[in-house]
C-alpha positions in Angstrom: -57.2 -29.1 -210.1 -58.8 -31.0 -207.2 -57.4 -34.2 -208.5 -53.9 -32.6 -208.7 -54.2 -31.4 -205.1 -55.3 -34.8 -204.0 -52.4 -36.5 -205.8 -49.9 -34.0 -204.3 -51.4 -34.6 -200.8 -51.1 -38.4 -201.3 -47.5 -38.0 -202.4 -46.6 -35.9 -199.4 -48.5 -38.4 -197.2 -46.6 -41.3 -198.6 -43.3 -39.5 -198.3 -44.0 -38.7 -194.7 -45.0 -42.3 -194.0 -41.9 -43.6 -195.7 -39.7 -41.1 -193.7 -41.4 -42.2 -190.4 -41.0 -45.9 -191.2 -37.3 -45.3 -192.1 -36.7 -43.3 -188.9 -38.4 -46.1 -186.8 -36.3 -48.7 -188.5 -33.1 -46.7 -187.8 -34.1 -46.4 -184.1 -34.9 -50.1 -183.9 -31.5 -50.9 -185.5 -29.8 -48.6 -183.0 -31.6 -50.2 -180.0 -30.7 -53.7 -181.3 -27.0 -52.7 -181.7 -27.2 -51.2 -178.2 -28.4 -54.4 -176.6 -25.6 -56.3 -178.2 -23.0 -53.7 -177.1 -24.5 -53.8 -173.6 -23.8 -57.5 -173.1 -21.0 -56.5 -170.7 -23.5 -54.5 -168.6 -25.7 -57.5 -168.0 -22.8 -59.3 -166.2 -23.3 -56.9 -163.2 -26.7 -55.3 -163.7 -30.2 -56.7 -164.1 -32.3 -54.9 -166.7 -35.8 -56.3 -166.0 -38.6 -54.6 -164.1 -38.3 -55.1 -160.4 -34.6 -56.0 -160.9 -32.4 -56.4 -157.8 -28.8 -55.5 -157.0 -26.3 -58.1 -158.1 -22.8 -56.6 -158.4 -24.3 -53.2 -159.4 -27.7 -51.7 -159.1 -30.4 -52.6 -161.7 -30.7 -50.5 -164.8 -34.4 -50.6 -165.3 -36.0 -47.3 -164.7 -32.7 -45.4 -164.8 -34.4 -42.4 -166.5 -36.4 -41.8 -163.4 -33.5 -42.2 -161.0 -31.2 -39.7 -159.6 -27.5 -40.5 -159.9 -26.2 -42.7 -157.1 -29.8 -43.0 -155.7 -30.9 -46.7 -155.9 -32.1 -47.5 -152.5 -29.9 -49.8 -150.5 -26.9 -49.8 -152.8 -23.6 -48.7 -151.3 -22.2 -46.2 -153.9 -18.7 -45.0 -153.9 -17.9 -41.4 -152.8 -16.9 -40.6 -156.4 -20.3 -41.5 -157.8 -22.2 -40.1 -154.9 -20.4 -36.7 -155.5 -22.3 -36.5 -158.8 -25.7 -36.7 -157.2 -27.8 -33.5 -157.6 -31.2 -33.6 -156.0 -33.9 -33.8 -158.6 -31.5 -34.4 -161.5 -32.0 -37.9 -163.1 -29.7 -39.7 -165.5 -29.9 -38.4 -169.0 -28.1 -39.0 -172.3 -25.3 -36.5 -171.5 -24.5 -37.9 -168.1 -24.8 -41.5 -169.3 -22.5 -40.7 -172.3 -19.8 -39.3 -170.0 -20.1 -42.2 -167.5 -20.0 -44.8 -170.2 -17.0 -43.2 -171.9 -15.0 -43.4 -168.7 -16.5 -44.3 -165.3 -13.2 -43.5 -163.6 -13.1 -39.9 -165.1 -16.8 -39.3 -164.4 -16.6 -40.5 -160.8 -13.0 -40.7 -159.6 -12.7 -43.5 -157.1 -15.7 -45.4 -158.5 -16.0 -49.1 -157.6 -16.8 -49.8 -161.2 -13.6 -51.2 -162.7 -14.9 -51.3 -166.3 -12.6 -49.1 -168.4 -15.4 -47.6 -170.5 -16.8 -47.6 -174.1 -14.5 -45.5 -176.3 -16.6 -45.7 -179.5 -19.2 -42.9 -179.5 -21.4 -44.9 -181.8 -21.5 -47.8 -179.4 -22.3 -45.4 -176.5 -25.1 -43.9 -178.5 -26.5 -47.3 -179.2 -26.3 -48.4 -175.5 -28.1 -45.2 -174.4 -30.8 -45.8 -177.0 -31.2 -49.3 -175.6 -31.3 -48.0 -172.0 -34.0 -45.6 -173.0 -36.3 -48.6 -173.7 -35.6 -49.9 -170.1 -38.1 -47.5 -168.5 -41.8 -47.6 -167.9 -42.0 -44.4 -170.1 -39.0 -44.4 -172.5 -37.4 -41.0 -172.6 -36.3 -39.2 -175.8 -32.5 -39.7 -175.4 -31.7 -39.0 -179.1 -30.6 -35.4 -178.9 -29.2 -35.4 -182.4 -30.5 -36.4 -185.8 -26.9 -37.2 -186.9 -26.4 -40.9 -187.7 -23.5 -42.2 -185.7 -22.0 -45.4 -187.1 -21.9 -48.2 -184.6 -18.9 -50.6 -184.8 -19.6 -54.3 -184.6 -19.1 -55.7 -181.1 -15.4 -56.5 -180.8 -14.3 -54.4 -183.8 -10.9 -52.8 -183.2 -10.1 -55.4 -180.5 -10.7 -58.8 -181.9 -9.7 -60.2 -185.2 -12.6 -59.7 -187.7 -14.4 -62.7 -189.1 -17.9 -64.1 -189.3 -17.7 -65.4 -185.7 -16.3 -62.2 -184.1 -19.6 -60.8 -182.9 -20.6 -64.2 -181.3 -17.2 -64.4 -179.5 -17.5 -60.8 -178.4 -21.0 -61.1 -177.0 -20.1 -64.3 -175.2 -16.8 -63.2 -173.6 -17.7 -59.5 -172.9 -20.4 -60.6 -170.5 -17.8 -61.5 -167.9 -14.7 -59.4 -168.7 -12.9 -57.1 -171.1 -12.2 -58.4 -174.6 -8.7 -57.2 -174.2 -8.2 -60.1 -171.8 -9.1 -62.5 -174.7 -6.4 -61.1 -177.0 -3.7 -61.5 -174.4 -4.1 -65.2 -174.3 -2.4 -67.9 -176.3 -4.0 -71.2 -175.5 -4.3 -74.5 -177.2 -7.7 -75.6 -178.5 -8.0 -78.0 -175.6 -7.1 -75.3 -173.1 -9.6 -72.9 -174.7 -12.2 -75.7 -174.4 -11.4 -76.2 -170.7 -11.6 -72.4 -170.2 -15.0 -72.2 -171.7 -16.3 -75.0 -169.5 -14.7 -73.4 -166.5 -16.4 -70.1 -167.3 -19.8 -71.8 -167.3 -19.1 -74.0 -164.2 -17.4 -71.4 -162.0 -18.0 -67.9 -163.4 -21.7 -68.1 -164.2 -21.4 -67.8 -168.0 -24.5 -69.0 -169.9 -23.8 -72.4 -171.5 -23.6 -72.3 -175.3 -25.3 -74.8 -177.5 -23.0 -77.2 -179.3 -22.9 -75.2 -182.6 -22.1 -71.9 -180.9 -19.6 -73.5 -178.6 -17.7 -75.0 -181.6 -17.8 -71.7 -183.4 -16.4 -69.8 -180.4 -13.8 -72.5 -179.9 -12.7 -72.5 -183.6 -12.4 -68.7 -183.5 -10.3 -68.6 -180.3 -8.0 -71.5 -181.3 -7.5 -69.9 -184.8 -6.7 -66.4 -183.7 -5.5 -66.7 -180.1 -4.1 -70.2 -180.0 -0.6 -71.4 -179.3 
């Protein structure tokens, strides 16, 4: 009888451990997806501790910060109107803001149109939770929300889509990419111009060629 109880306890313990490991793996995967989806955020916001304002205020420590309350940043009236003393950013307000900055804060200076995919927003919020001295629990639901690959629904899907999406979305909307129709040489010049004049990180040769092949194939003349 004692042996049976011990065996059952071991089985329950193993099941609990497996469940915990699976949950942790799911969270890690969601955070990793969020970092990829948030590539566009990093074009205007620093995410490191002690970050400074560039185009927008830094995102590190956002869980401890009231809306429109980063010292020294000149917020729009639209975003300032959402400030409630003592209320910090949380998953609900971040989800609403990410879905449509213009609807959340009419008149906001942030021109980004928003993240329409709820799975992508959930991933970005999970990633933002890690950018705090004490990460908050911003997973209010146990429901698994599928996260679309970066660029899915906008760019043509192939093995290089995610690389192109993460490269281009740092500086602008992916919709701008699909509106173009450039020759391979013109795309090559555009990539070089983005690095030289717009501050895009330079790609290594292999990544550059993959991005160039993709753009010339699907959005060429």
